[in-house]
C-alpha positions in Angstrom: 23.4 6.9 12.6 24.6 8.7 15.7 23.7 12.1 14.3 20.4 13.1 16.0 19.5 15.3 13.0 19.7 12.2 10.7 17.6 10.3 13.2 14.9 12.9 13.2 14.9 13.2 9.4 14.4 9.5 9.1 11.6 9.6 11.7 9.8 12.3 9.8 10.1 10.3 6.6 8.7 7.2 8.3 5.9 9.3 9.8 4.9 10.4 6.3 5.1 6.9 5.1 2.8 5.8 7.9 0.4 8.6 7.1 0.3 7.8 3.4 -0.7 4.2 4.2 2.5 2.7 2.7 4.5 0.0 4.4 3.5 -0.7 7.9 5.6 1.4 10.2 5.8 0.8 13.9 4.8 3.9 15.9 7.4 3.0 18.6 10.1 3.1 15.9 9.0 6.6 14.8 8.8 7.8 18.4 12.2 6.4 19.3 14.0 7.9 16.3 12.2 11.3 16.8 13.5 11.5 20.4 16.9 10.0 19.7 16.5 6.8 21.8 19.8 5.0 21.5 18.5 1.5 21.5 16.1 2.3 18.6 18.8 4.1 16.6 21.1 1.1 17.1 18.5 -1.3 15.8 18.1 1.0 12.7 21.8 1.1 12.2 22.2 -2.6 12.5 19.4 -3.4 10.1 21.0 -5.8 7.5 19.3 -4.7 4.3 20.2 -6.3 1.0 23.8 -6.0 -0.3 24.8 -5.3 -3.8 26.3 -8.8 -4.1 23.0 -10.4 -3.1 21.1 -8.2 -5.6 23.5 -9.2 -8.4 23.0 -12.9 -7.6 19.2 -12.4 -7.9 19.6 -10.5 -11.1 21.8 -13.2 -12.5 19.0 -15.7 -11.9 16.5 -13.4 -13.6 18.8 -13.1 -16.6 19.1 -16.9 -16.8 15.3 -17.3 -16.5 14.8 -14.9 -19.4 17.5 -16.7 -21.4 15.8 -20.0 -20.8 18.8 -21.3 -18.8 17.0 -21.5 -15.4 13.8 -23.2 -14.6 11.3 -21.5 -12.3 9.6 -24.8 -11.3 10.4 -27.1 -8.4 13.8 -28.4 -7.2 15.9 -26.7 -9.9 15.0 -23.2 -8.6 15.3 -24.2 -5.0 18.7 -25.8 -5.7 19.9 -22.5 -7.3 18.7 -20.5 -4.3 20.5 -22.8 -1.9 23.6 -22.7 -4.0 23.6 -18.9 -4.0 22.6 -18.7 -0.4 19.4 -16.8 -1.2 16.1 -16.9 0.6 12.7 -16.5 -1.1 11.7 -13.2 0.7 15.0 -11.6 -0.4 14.6 -12.8 -4.0 11.0 -11.5 -4.0 12.1 -8.1 -2.7 14.8 -7.7 -5.4 12.4 -8.9 -8.1 9.8 -6.3 -7.1 12.5 -3.6 -7.2 13.3 -4.7 -10.7 9.7 -4.5 -11.6 9.5 -0.9 -10.4 12.6 -0.2 -12.6 10.9 -2.0 -15.6 13.6 -4.6 -15.7 13.3 -8.4 -16.0 9.5 -8.1 -16.4 9.3 -11.4 -18.3 11.3 -13.3 -15.6 9.1 -11.8 -12.9 6.0 -12.9 -14.7 7.2 -16.4 -15.0 8.1 -16.5 -11.3 4.7 -15.2 -10.4 2.9 -17.7 -12.6 4.9 -20.9 -12.1 7.3 -20.4 -9.2 6.8 -21.1 -5.5 3.7 -19.9 -3.8 5.7 -17.0 -2.2 6.6 -15.6 -5.6 2.8 -15.3 -6.3 2.8 -11.9 -4.6 5.2 -10.6 -7.3 2.3 -10.5 -9.7 0.1 -8.5 -7.3 0.0 -4.7 -7.0 2.3 -4.0 -4.1 3.4 -1.2 -1.9 4.6 1.5 -2.1 2.9 2.3 -5.5 -0.5 1.0 -4.3 -1.0 4.0 -2.1 0.6 6.9 -4.1 -2.6 8.9 -3.5 -1.8 9.3 0.2 -4.2 8.9 3.0 -7.7 7.6 2.2 -10.7 8.1 4.4 -13.7 5.7 4.7 -17.1 7.3 4.1 -20.6 6.1 3.4 -22.7 7.5 0.6 -26.4 8.0 1.4 -29.1 8.7 -1.2 -31.6 11.2 0.3 -33.6 11.8 -3.0 -36.8 10.1 -1.9 -37.1 11.8 1.5 -35.7 8.7 3.2 -32.0 7.8 3.6 -31.0 4.9 1.4 -27.4 3.6 1.8 -25.5 3.5 -1.5 -21.9 2.5 -1.2 -19.0 2.7 1.2 -16.0 4.2 -0.5 -12.5 5.5 0.2 -11.8 9.2 -0.6 -8.7 11.4 -0.4 -10.8 14.2 1.3 -14.3 14.6 2.6 -16.7 16.0 0.0 -18.1 19.4 0.7 -21.7 20.6 0.3 -22.3 21.6 -3.3 -19.7 19.2 -4.8 -20.8 16.5 -7.2 -20.2 12.8 -7.1 -19.9 11.3 -10.6 -20.3 7.5 -10.6 -19.0 5.1 -13.3 -22.6 4.5 -14.2 -25.8 6.0 -13.0 -27.0 9.4 -11.9 -24.7 12.3 -11.0 -25.3 13.2 -7.4 -24.7 16.4 -5.5 -23.6 16.7 -1.8 -26.2 18.3 0.4 -24.7 17.4 3.7 -22.0 15.6 5.7 -22.8 14.0 9.0 -20.4 12.2 11.3 -22.2 9.3 13.0 -21.0 7.1 15.8 -20.5 3.5 14.7 -19.3 0.6 16.8 -18.4 -3.0 16.4 -17.9 -5.7 19.0 -14.6 -5.4 20.9 -13.7 -2.1 19.0 -13.7 1.5 20.2 -16.7 3.4 18.7 -15.7 5.6 15.8 -17.3 8.5 14.0 -18.0 7.5 10.4 -18.6 10.3 7.8 -21.9 9.9 6.0 -22.2 12.0 2.8 -25.8 12.9 2.0 -26.6 13.0 -1.7 -29.5 13.9 -4.1 -29.5 13.7 -7.9 -27.8 16.8 -9.3 -30.6 17.4 -11.9 -33.1 17.4 -9.1 -31.5 20.6 -7.6 -31.6 22.3 -11.0 -35.4 21.9 -11.1 -36.0 23.7 -7.8 
């Protein structure tokens, strides 16, 4: 990856990934690639990755699991991994790729339910699909309908609501935004931050005025 253009393109891709809340991306890695720092580029080029041969070995195991020829419990599975020179994190990565491709779903389920503790993460919703909606912002909803402010919920939103927009809950009263305030909040040992507070009143209440 000696081409500086390729380096910058990868940096921008990682920057978007970092913004979208996907895999954790080191800011130093993005900065180094953006500015063509040779040591960072070399580390990127030398990253081992997962070879096709390794992927095929994992998929052979998955085929055997679905065919009932490979146990997912205890020493038998560990012996197979040792024999094929596979480690559990690599296997979990390939299995998750297969899940995204809708392949070997039954084998993945068996590993998640009865395999080693590490394979338990296979059954969980994982990145990158968990954050397809992009960046999410923390806001606090405040009910102002009684003249006083009553905290409702803290939620994550893709964009700050604007005055006049409506908030429709899964159950309960439809609320309308009457204001947005950014209030300083601090926790011990943390830098104070501005937290958006969305001020709401029942939507039907506005219609009666």
